[in-house]
C-alpha positions in Angstrom: 104.0 128.4 254.5 103.0 127.0 257.8 99.5 126.1 258.8 99.5 128.9 261.4 100.0 131.4 258.6 97.1 129.9 256.5 94.8 129.7 259.5 95.6 133.4 260.3 94.8 134.3 256.6 91.5 132.5 256.9 90.5 134.2 260.1 91.5 137.7 259.0 89.5 137.2 255.8 86.5 136.0 257.8 86.7 139.0 260.0 86.8 141.3 256.9 83.7 139.7 255.4 81.7 139.5 258.6 83.0 142.9 259.8 81.9 144.5 256.5 78.5 143.0 256.8 78.2 144.1 260.5 79.2 147.7 259.5 76.4 147.7 256.9 73.9 146.1 259.2 74.6 148.8 261.8 74.5 151.6 259.2 78.1 152.6 259.8 78.8 151.9 256.1 76.5 152.0 253.1 76.1 148.9 251.1 76.9 151.0 248.1 80.2 152.4 249.5 83.5 151.7 248.1 84.8 150.7 251.5 82.2 148.0 251.9 83.1 146.5 248.5 86.8 146.6 249.2 86.3 144.8 252.5 84.3 142.1 250.7 87.0 141.8 247.9 89.8 141.6 250.4 88.0 139.0 252.5 87.1 137.0 249.4 90.6 136.9 248.2 91.9 135.8 251.6 89.2 133.0 251.7 90.0 131.9 248.2 93.6 131.5 249.2 92.6 129.7 252.4 90.2 127.4 250.4 93.0 126.5 248.0 95.2 125.6 250.9 92.4 123.4 252.4 91.3 122.1 249.0 87.8 123.2 250.0 86.2 123.5 246.5 82.7 124.6 247.4 84.1 127.4 249.6 86.5 128.3 246.9 83.7 128.7 244.4 81.6 130.7 246.8 84.4 133.1 247.5 85.3 133.5 243.8 81.7 134.5 243.1 81.7 136.7 246.3 84.9 138.5 245.0 83.4 138.9 241.5 80.3 140.6 243.0 82.6 142.8 245.1 84.5 143.8 241.9 81.2 144.7 240.2 80.3 146.7 243.2 83.6 148.6 243.0 83.1 149.3 239.3 79.5 150.6 240.0 80.8 152.8 242.9 83.6 154.2 240.8 81.1 155.0 237.9 78.7 156.6 240.4 81.4 158.8 241.9 82.6 159.9 238.4 79.0 160.6 237.4 78.4 162.7 240.5 81.6 164.6 239.9 80.9 165.4 236.3 77.3 166.4 237.1 78.5 168.8 239.9 81.1 170.3 237.6 78.4 171.1 235.0 76.2 173.0 237.5 76.8 176.7 238.1 78.6 177.6 241.4 76.1 178.1 244.3 74.9 181.6 244.6 75.4 182.5 240.9 72.3 182.8 238.8 72.4 181.7 235.2 71.8 184.3 232.4 68.3 183.2 231.6 66.9 183.6 235.1 68.5 187.0 235.3 66.8 188.2 232.1 63.4 186.8 233.3 63.7 188.5 236.7 
């Protein structure tokens, strides 16, 4: 691939990482949101590729770790979403009283 393509990959990845951070800093996104972690993962993957192209080993290592943290964040977000869904499915529908409270009343 041409150097223009690699430079474009590097800049897009940088915008994803910095943009994600800016969205969290301005409270547009939550630091716990799936979108934030996906932005970080996409940016990290792009910068890993760019670092390989440039043979920039410290930056490569940084972005591998950054991507790993993003994957952990995605796993935590998925588990939290599943947990919330299962907890809400166990609760009675709003407005319906359970049998015990009806007997007590």
